[in-house]
N, C-alpha and C positions, 0 to 999 in steps of 0.2 A: 582649418582649411585643408590639411592633409587628408582628413577623413572624406571631404567632399570631392576631392580630386580622385580618391580611390573609388568612390561610388560611381562617379560619372566618367571614369575612364572606359575606353572601348574594350580593353582587356577584361575588365570586371563585368561589364554589361553582357558581353557575348561569350563569356566562358561557361563551359559545362563540365569541366573536369573536377570541380570541387564536389564534396559529398552534398547531396541534396537534403538539407536539414528541414525540419518542420513541414514535411510534405503532408502530414496528417492534418494540418490546419487547412490546406487548400482543397483537399478531397471533399470534406463536407460542404464547403462553400460552393464549389462547382457542381457537386452532386445535388445540392438543394436547389440550384437554379433550374436543373432539368425537372426535378419534382414540382417545384413551383409553377413551371410552365404548364404541366398537365393539370395540376390542381386548379390553377386560375382558369384554364380553359373550361373545365367542368363547372366551376363556380359561375362564370359568365353565362353559360348555357342555360342554367337554371333560374335566371333572373327574368322578371316580367318584361323589361325593356331591352331584351337581348338583340332585337333587330337594330336598335340605335347603337348598341355597343359592340356589334359584330366586327366592324373593321379594327376597332381598338383591340378587341380580344385576339384577333388574328396577329396583329403586330406584336402584342405582348407575348403570345405563345412563341412565335418564331424568334424574337429577340432573345428571350431567356433560353430557349432551347439551343440556339446557336452559340451563345456565349458560354452556356454550361458545357456543351460537348467540346467547344474549342478549349476551354480550360482543362477539361479531362485529357484532351489530346496533349496539351502542355505538360501535364503531370506525367503522362506516359513518355513523352519525348525527353523530359528532364531525367526520369529514372533511367532511361536508356542512353543518356549522354548524347543526344542528337544535337549537332551544332546549331542549327538555325532555330527550331522550335523549342529547343530546351533551354534557351538563354533567358537571362533575367530581363533582357530588353523585350522579349516576346510576352512575358508575364506582365510587364509595365504596359505594353501596348494593348493586351487584352483587357486589363482592368481599366485603363483610361478610356478605351472605346466603349466598354460596358457602361461606364458613367455617362458618357455622351449620349449613348442610346437611351439610357433612363431619363435623361433630361429631355430628349425628344419625345419619349412616351408621355411625360408630364405635360409638355406643351400640347401635344396632339390631343390628350384627354381634355384639357382645359379649353382648347380652341375648337375643336371639331365634335368631339363626342358629347360635350355639354350641349352644344347647339343642336345636335341630332336628338338628344333626349328631350329637349324642349319642343322641338318640332313634332316628335312622336307623342308627347303628352297633349299638345295642342290638337293634333289630329284625333286622338282618342276622345278628348273633350267634345270636339265638334261631332264626331260620330255618335256620341251618346244621345244627342238631342235631335239628330236627323231621323226622319222617318225611313224605315226600311221597306223596300218594295218586294 
């Protein structure tokens, strides 16, 4: 119980005066978020049903870019011992909101993007058999 009291104490969560250990673990995580944003954007653009996936592609790009850059900002703030953005609480906030935004992306893809893909496929099927003027 003493361990949990230490972890959840405000002094521990908002402190920045301790040495920042294991920063090299966070750097590839947040850096890869930025890279994944750009790679996924290019991947979606080269698909056949891009017009149906375009809103999802934009949301995916901006969510990953935002949280990747915010995480890199956290690393810089933690290395410089900035009191607000360098705290453990800010890291917890960034990671928890990133998880929530990924849940939103999954829900959005399943609910809206799948519907748009079906609508586009139906439109293409109908246009195949209609006579062009």
